[in-house]
LOFILO-92370 format. One record per residue (C-alpha): residue number from 1; residue in three letters; chain; x, y, z. Coordinates in steps of 0.5 Angstrom, whole numbers. Example, Ala and Ser with C-alpha at 12.3 -4.5 7.8 and 13.67 -1.06 7.14 Angstrom:
ATOM   n res chain     X     Y     Z
ATOM   1 ALA     A    25    -9    16
ATOM   2 SER     A    27    -2    14
end
This chain:
ATOM   n res chain     X     Y     Z
ATOM   1 MET     A   144   131   232
ATOM   2 LEU     A   147   138   230
ATOM   3 GLU     A   150   136   224
ATOM   4 ILE     A   143   133   221
ATOM   5 GLY     A   139   139   224
ATOM   6 LYS     A   144   144   219
ATOM   7 LYS     A   143   139   214
ATOM   8 CYS     A   136   140   214
ATOM   9 LEU     A   136   147   215
ATOM  10 GLU     A   140   147   208
ATOM  11 ALA     A   136   143   205
ATOM  12 CYS     A   130   149   207
ATOM  13 ILE     A   134   153   202
ATOM  14 ASN     A   135   150   197
ATOM  15 ILE     A   128   148   196
ATOM  16 GLY     A   125   154   194
ATOM  17 ALA     A   131   158   193
ATOM  18 LEU     A   133   162   185
ATOM  19 PRO     A   139   164   184
ATOM  20 THR     A   136   171   183
ATOM  21 ASP     A   133   171   190
ATOM  22 SER     A   137   175   194
ATOM  23 GLU     A   139   174   202
ATOM  24 SER     A   133   176   205
ATOM  25 GLN     A   129   173   200
ATOM  26 ARG     A   133   166   201
ATOM  27 LEU     A   132   167   208
ATOM  28 LYS     A   125   168   208
ATOM  29 LYS     A   123   162   204
ATOM  30 ALA     A   128   158   209
ATOM  31 SER     A   125   160   215
ATOM  32 LEU     A   118   158   213
ATOM  33 THR     A   120   153   209
ATOM  34 MET     A   121   150   216
ATOM  35 VAL     A   115   151   219
ATOM  36 PRO     A   111   144   215
ATOM  37 LEU     A   119   141   216
ATOM  38 ILE     A   118   141   224
ATOM  39 VAL     A   111   141   225
ATOM  40 GLY     A   108   136   218
ATOM  41 PRO     A   112   131   222
ATOM  42 THR     A   110   132   229
ATOM  43 ALA     A   103   133   226
ATOM  44 LEU     A   103   126   223
ATOM  45 VAL     A   106   123   229
ATOM  46 TRP     A   100   126   233
ATOM  47 GLY     A    94   124   228
ATOM  48 LEU     A    97   117   228
ATOM  49 LEU     A    97   117   236
ATOM  50 TYR     A    89   120   235
ATOM  51 ILE     A    87   114   231
ATOM  52 TYR     A    90   108   236
ATOM  53 LEU     A    86   112   241
ATOM  54 ASP     A    80   112   236
ATOM  55 HIS     A    79   119   236
ATOM  56 TYR     A    79   119   228
ATOM  57 LEU     A    76   126   228
ATOM  58 SER     A    82   129   232
ATOM  59 ALA     A    87   124   227
ATOM  60 PHE     A    84   128   222
ATOM  61 ILE     A    86   135   223
ATOM  62 PRO     A    93   134   224
ATOM  63 LEU     A    93   128   219
ATOM  64 SER     A    90   134   214
ATOM  65 TYR     A    96   139   215
ATOM  66 SER     A   101   134   215
ATOM  67 LEU     A    98   132   207
ATOM  68 ILE     A    98   139   205
ATOM  69 SER     A   104   141   208
ATOM  70 LEU     A   108   136   204
ATOM  71 TYR     A   104   137   197
ATOM  72 ASN     A   105   145   199
ATOM  73 LEU     A   114   143   199
ATOM  74 TRP     A   113   139   193
ATOM  75 HIS     A   111   145   190
ATOM  76 LEU     A   115   150   193
ATOM  77 ASN     A   120   146   190
ATOM  78 LYS     A   117   145   183
ATOM  79 THR     A   115   152   183
ATOM  80 LYS     A   120   156   186
ATOM  81 ASP     A   114   160   188
ATOM  82 ILE     A   114   162   196
ATOM  83 VAL     A   106   165   195
ATOM  84 LEU     A   101   159   196
ATOM  85 LEU     A   107   156   202
ATOM  86 GLN     A   106   163   205
ATOM  87 LYS     A    98   163   205
ATOM  88 ILE     A    97   156   207
ATOM  89 GLN     A   101   155   212
ATOM  90 MET     A    99   162   216
ATOM  91 ILE     A    92   160   214
ATOM  92 LEU     A    93   152   218
ATOM  93 VAL     A    97   154   224
ATOM  94 LEU     A    92   159   226
ATOM  95 ILE     A    85   155   224
ATOM  96 LEU     A    88   147   225
ATOM  97 PRO     A    89   149   234
ATOM  98 PHE     A    82   151   236
ATOM  99 LEU     A    80   145   232
ATOM 100 LEU     A    84   140   235
ATOM 101 MET     A    83   144   240
ATOM 102 TRP     A    75   143   240
ATOM 103 SER     A    75   136   238
ATOM 104 LEU     A    79   133   244
ATOM 105 GLY     A    74   136   249
ATOM 106 GLY     A    76   144   250
ATOM 107 PHE     A    82   148   252
ATOM 108 ALA     A    85   143   257
ATOM 109 LEU     A    87   138   251
ATOM 110 GLY     A    88   142   245
ATOM 111 SER     A    91   148   249
ATOM 112 PHE     A    98   146   248
ATOM 113 VAL     A    98   146   240
ATOM 114 MET     A    97   153   240
ATOM 115 ILE     A   103   155   239
ATOM 116 TRP     A   102   152   231
ATOM 117 ALA     A    99   160   231
ATOM 118 PHE     A   105   163   233
ATOM 119 PHE     A   110   158   230
ATOM 120 ALA     A   109   161   222
ATOM 121 PRO     A   109   169   225
ATOM 122 ILE     A   115   167   228
ATOM 123 ALA     A   119   164   223
ATOM 124 ALA     A   116   170   217
ATOM 125 LEU     A   120   175   221
ATOM 126 THR     A   126   172   223
ATOM 127 TYR     A   130   174   217
ATOM 128 GLU     A   125   179   214
ATOM 129 GLU     A   126   185   220
ATOM 130 SER     A   130   182   226
ATOM 131 GLU     A   128   188   232
ATOM 132 LYS     A   120   184   231
ATOM 133 ALA     A   123   177   232
ATOM 134 LEU     A   126   178   238
ATOM 135 PRO     A   119   179   242
ATOM 136 TRP     A   117   174   237
ATOM 137 PHE     A   121   169   240
ATOM 138 HIS     A   120   172   246
ATOM 139 ALA     A   113   171   247
ATOM 140 PHE     A   114   164   244
ATOM 141 MET     A   119   161   249
ATOM 142 SER     A   113   164   254
ATOM 143 LEU     A   107   161   251
ATOM 144 VAL     A   111   154   252
ATOM 145 VAL     A   112   155   260
ATOM 146 VAL     A   105   158   261
ATOM 147 SER     A   101   153   257
ATOM 148 ALA     A   105   147   260
ATOM 149 VAL     A   103   150   267
ATOM 150 ILE     A    96   152   265
ATOM 151 ASP     A    94   145   261
ATOM 152 GLN     A    97   141   268
ATOM 153 THR     A    93   145   272
ATOM 154 LEU     A    87   144   269
ATOM 155 ILE     A    88   136   267
ATOM 156 GLU     A    88   135   275
ATOM 157 ASN     A    82   138   276
ATOM 158 HIS     A    79   135   270
ATOM 159 THR     A    76   130   266
ATOM 160 THR     A    79   128   260
ATOM 161 PHE     A    78   124   255
ATOM 162 MET     A    84   120   254
ATOM 163 PRO     A    89   116   258
ATOM 164 GLN     A    94   120   262
ATOM 165 ILE     A   100   117   258
ATOM 166 ALA     A    98   120   253
ATOM 167 VAL     A    97   127   255
ATOM 168 GLU     A   104   126   257
ATOM 169 LEU     A   106   124   252
ATOM 170 PHE     A   103   130   247
ATOM 171 PHE     A   106   134   252
ATOM 172 LEU     A   113   132   252
ATOM 173 LEU     A   112   132   244
ATOM 174 ASN     A   111   139   244
ATOM 175 ILE     A   116   141   248
ATOM 176 SER     A   121   137   245
ATOM 177 VAL     A   120   139   237
ATOM 178 GLY     A   117   146   239
ATOM 179 LEU     A   124   147   243
ATOM 180 SER     A   128   144   238
ATOM 181 GLY     A   125   148   232
ATOM 182 ILE     A   126   155   236
ATOM 183 TYR     A   134   153   238
ATOM 184 PHE     A   135   151   230
ATOM 185 LEU     A   132   157   229
ATOM 186 ILE     A   136   162   233
ATOM 187 LYS     A   142   158   232
ATOM 188 TYR     A   141   159   224
ATOM 189 PHE     A   139   166   226
ATOM 190 ILE     A   145   167   229
ATOM 191 ASP     A   150   164   224
ATOM 192 GLN     A   146   167   219
ATOM 193 LYS     A   148   174   222
ATOM 194 GLU     A   155   173   224
ATOM 195 LYS     A   156   171   216
ATOM 196 ASN     A   152   178   213
ATOM 197 ALA     A   156   181   218
ATOM 198 ASN     A   162   178   214
ATOM 199 THR     A   159   178   208
ATOM 200 LYS     A   159   186   209
ATOM 201 LEU     A   164   186   212
ATOM 202 GLU     A   168   183   206
ATOM 203 ALA     A   164   187   201
ATOM 204 LYS     A   166   194   205
ATOM 205 HIS     A   173   191   204
ATOM 206 GLU     A   173   190   197
ATOM 207 LYS     A   169   196   196
ATOM 208 LEU     A   175   201   199
ATOM 209 LEU     A   180   196   194
ATOM 210 VAL     A   176   198   188
ATOM 211 THR     A   175   205   191
ATOM 212 THR     A   184   205   192
ATOM 213 VAL     A   185   203   186
ATOM 214 GLN     A   181   208   183
ATOM 215 LEU     A   184   213   187
ATOM 216 GLU     A   191   210   185
ATOM 217 LYS     A   189   210   177
ATOM 218 ALA     A   185   218   179
ATOM 219 ASN     A   192   221   181
ATOM 220 GLU     A   196   217   176
ATOM 221 LYS     A   192   221   171
ATOM 222 LEU     A   193   227   174
ATOM 223 LYS     A   200   227   176
ATOM 224 TYR     A   200   224   168
ATOM 225 ARG     A   196   230   166
ATOM 226 ALA     A   200   236   170
ATOM 227 HIS     A   207   233   167
ATOM 228 HIS     A   204   233   160
ATOM 229 ASP     A   202   238   155
ATOM 230 GLU     A   194   236   153
ATOM 231 LEU     A   194   238   145
ATOM 232 THR     A   201   234   144
ATOM 233 ASP     A   201   229   149
ATOM 234 ILE     A   209   231   150
ATOM 235 PRO     A   212   232   157
ATOM 236 ASN     A   211   241   158
ATOM 237 ARG     A   216   245   162
ATOM 238 TYR     A   214   243   169
ATOM 239 LEU     A   217   235   166
ATOM 240 LEU     A   222   236   162
ATOM 241 LYS     A   226   240   169
ATOM 242 GLU     A   225   234   172
ATOM 243 GLU     A   228   230   167
ATOM 244 LEU     A   234   235   166
ATOM 245 VAL     A   236   234   173
ATOM 246 LYS     A   236   227   172
ATOM 247 LEU     A   240   228   166
ATOM 248 THR     A   245   234   169
ATOM 249 ALA     A   247   229   174
ATOM 250 TYR     A   249   223   171
ATOM 251 ALA     A   253   227   166
ATOM 252 ILE     A   257   229   173
ATOM 253 ARG     A   258   222   174
ATOM 254 HIS     A   260   220   168
ATOM 255 LYS     A   263   227   165
ATOM 256 HIS     A   259   228   159
ATOM 257 SER     A   254   233   157
ATOM 258 VAL     A   247   235   157
ATOM 259 ALA     A   245   239   151
ATOM 260 LEU     A   238   244   151
ATOM 261 LEU     A   236   245   144
ATOM 262 PHE     A   229   251   144
ATOM 263 ILE     A   225   251   138
ATOM 264 ASP     A   221   257   136
ATOM 265 LEU     A   216   255   130
ATOM 266 ASP     A   217   260   125
ATOM 267 GLY     A   210   263   122
ATOM 268 PHE     A   206   259   126
ATOM 269 LYS     A   202   266   127
ATOM 270 GLU     A   200   267   120
ATOM 271 VAL     A   198   260   120
ATOM 272 ASN     A   193   261   127
ATOM 273 ASP     A   191   268   123
ATOM 274 ASN     A   190   265   116
ATOM 275 TYR     A   187   258   117
ATOM 276 GLY     A   185   258   125
ATOM 277 HIS     A   187   255   131
ATOM 278 ALA     A   184   248   129
ATOM 279 LYS     A   189   248   123
ATOM 280 GLY     A   194   251   128
ATOM 281 ASP     A   193   246   133
ATOM 282 GLU     A   194   240   127
ATOM 283 VAL     A   201   244   125
ATOM 284 LEU     A   203   243   132
ATOM 285 GLN     A   202   236   134
ATOM 286 THR     A   205   234   127
ATOM 287 VAL     A   211   238   129
ATOM 288 ALA     A   211   233   136
ATOM 289 SER     A   210   227   132
ATOM 290 ARG     A   216   229   127
ATOM 291 ILE     A   221   231   132
ATOM 292 LYS     A   221   225   137
ATOM 293 SER     A   221   221   131
ATOM 294 LEU     A   229   224   130
ATOM 295 LEU     A   230   223   138
ATOM 296 ARG     A   233   217   141
ATOM 297 LYS     A   229   213   146
ATOM 298 GLU     A   233   217   152
ATOM 299 ASP     A   232   224   150
ATOM 300 ILE     A   227   229   151
ATOM 301 ILE     A   222   233   147
ATOM 302 ALA     A   217   238   151
ATOM 303 ARG     A   212   243   149
ATOM 304 ILE     A   214   250   153
ATOM 305 GLY     A   208   253   151
ATOM 306 GLY     A   205   256   145
ATOM 307 ASP     A   208   255   139
ATOM 308 GLU     A   216   253   143
ATOM 309 PHE     A   219   247   143
ATOM 310 ALA     A   224   243   147
ATOM 311 VAL     A   229   238   147
ATOM 312 ALA     A   234   235   152
ATOM 313 ILE     A   240   231   149
ATOM 314 GLY     A   244   227   154
ATOM 315 ALA     A   250   222   154
ATOM 316 LEU     A   254   228   149
ATOM 317 ASN     A   262   227   148
ATOM 318 ASP     A   261   232   143
ATOM 319 LEU     A   257   237   140
ATOM 320 VAL     A   256   234   133
ATOM 321 TYR     A   251   229   134
ATOM 322 VAL     A   247   235   137
ATOM 323 GLU     A   248   239   131
ATOM 324 LYS     A   245   233   126
ATOM 325 VAL     A   240   233   130
ATOM 326 ALA     A   238   240   130
ATOM 327 LYS     A   239   240   122
ATOM 328 ARG     A   234   234   122
ATOM 329 ILE     A   229   237   126
ATOM 330 ILE     A   230   244   121
ATOM 331 VAL     A   229   239   116
ATOM 332 GLU     A   223   236   118
ATOM 333 VAL     A   218   241   120
ATOM 334 SER     A   219   245   115
ATOM 335 LYS     A   216   240   109
ATOM 336 ASP     A   210   240   107
ATOM 337 TYR     A   204   240   112
ATOM 338 GLU     A   196   239   109
ATOM 339 GLY     A   192   244   108
ATOM 340 LEU     A   198   248   108
ATOM 341 PRO     A   202   252   102
ATOM 342 ALA     A   209   249   102
ATOM 343 SER     A   214   253   107
ATOM 344 SER     A   209   255   111
ATOM 345 VAL     A   211   253   118
ATOM 346 GLY     A   220   253   119
ATOM 347 ALA     A   224   252   126
ATOM 348 SER     A   229   257   129
ATOM 349 ILE     A   233   254   134
ATOM 350 GLY     A   237   256   140
ATOM 351 ILE     A   242   251   144
ATOM 352 SER     A   245   251   150
ATOM 353 VAL     A   250   246   154
ATOM 354 PHE     A   252   243   160
ATOM 355 PRO     A   256   245   164
ATOM 356 LYS     A   259   248   158
ATOM 357 HIS     A   255   254   158
ATOM 358 THR     A   252   253   166
ATOM 359 THR     A   251   248   171
ATOM 360 ASN     A   245   252   173
ATOM 361 ILE     A   239   249   169
ATOM 362 ASP     A   234   256   169
ATOM 363 SER     A   241   259   167
ATOM 364 LEU     A   240   253   161
ATOM 365 PHE     A   233   255   160
ATOM 366 ASN     A   236   263   159
ATOM 367 TYR     A   242   261   154
ATOM 368 ALA     A   238   256   150
ATOM 369 ASP     A   232   262   149
ATOM 370 LYS     A   237   268   148
ATOM 371 ALA     A   240   263   142
ATOM 372 MET     A   233   261   139
ATOM 373 TYR     A   231   269   139
ATOM 374 SER     A   238   271   136
ATOM 375 ILE     A   237   266   131
ATOM 376 LYS     A   229   268   130
ATOM 377 LYS     A   232   276   129
ATOM 378 SER     A   238   275   124
ATOM 379 SER     A   236   269   120
ATOM 380 LYS     A   230   264   122
ATOM 381 ASN     A   229   257   119
ATOM 382 ASP     A   236   255   122
ATOM 383 PHE     A   240   254   130
ATOM 384 MET     A   245   258   134
ATOM 385 ILE     A   249   255   140
ATOM 386 TYR     A   250   260   145
ATOM 387 SER     A   256   263   147
ATOM 388 GLU     A   257   270   150
ATOM 389 SER     A   256   274   145
ATOM 390 VAL     A   249   273   143
end
C-alpha cells in the first residue's frame, strides 16, 4: 500500500514537471496535482452512489468535479501549465461543497464534504511555505474530528433523506480518503524535507570542495608569484637561495662543487635612458630566455633585481664547465636586439664556488657579487672567478 502511495506521488510530480522548474515549483505542482487525484475518484464514487439512491442532483455535483478534474490533469500533462489547474481546483473545492450540502437537504448530510474546502489550500501551501502549512494540517485534522461529531449528533436528531447505511458509508469514505491523503502528504512532506536537507548539505559540501580547490589554486599562485620574477617569470632571489641549499646539501653528500654566477648587464642603463623602460623590459625578457636556453635542466637561473641575474650550477667536478657556460652567456647576451644598435648590451659575470670559496650561502652571494663588480670595473663583457685578491 505504501509503495502504491509513493508511486502515486511520483506520478503527481511527473505529470506537470518541466526540466526548467525549480524544486519548489515542482513540489507545488505535485501537491496541487494530488487534490484531483485523491478527491476525484472519491467524488466519482459519491456520484455513482447518489445515482443509485436516486439523488440525481446530488450526483451531478461530484460527477462534474471528477470530469473537470480529469480534464485538468489531461491539460496539465499536455501543457505543463499549473495555472488552470490551480484556479479551477480552488473554485471547485470552495463552491461544490456548499452546492452538495444543500442538494442533500442541509448541513447534517453535507457538512462533511466541507473538508474539500480545506484540502486545496493545504496542498497549495504544503511545499511553498512549511511554516504556514503545519497550522493548516492541524486545522484539517481538527475539522475531520469536529465534522464527524457534529454530523453524528445532527443525524441522531433529524430525519435524513438517505438510508442510515448510506450516511455511514459517506462518513467512512470521507474519513479513509481524507486521512490517507493527509498521511501521504505529510509523509511526502517529511521525506522531501529530508531529501532537500541532504541536497543542501551535499551542495554545501560541494561548494566547500570547490572553495577549497580555489583557495589551493590561489595559494599555489601566490606561492609561485612570491618565488618568481613577475617580468621574466624566472625564479627570484628567494627561490634561488632555497635551491642553493638543496644543491649544496647534495654537493656535500657526493663531494661535488656548486658554482654561483652573478651576471650584470653592461649598457642596460643607456638602453633604458635612450629607448624607454618598455624596451628595457623587453631586453630583460630576452636575456632571461637566452641564458635559460644555455643551461641544463638541473641548473637554475634567477633575476636578482634590476638588470642583475644569477645562475646556480650544481654537481661540478671542476670549473671547466662553469667557464664554458660563462663564455656562452657573454656571447648570447652580446648578440643584437631588435630595435637597438649592435653591441648595445653586454654581460659582466662574477663567479664563486662552494665549498672552495665558502660553505656559507650568503657569503657565496657576496663573493660572486664582488667578482662581478671587479670585472665590470676593469674590462666589462667578461667573467671573473672570485679570489681573495678581488
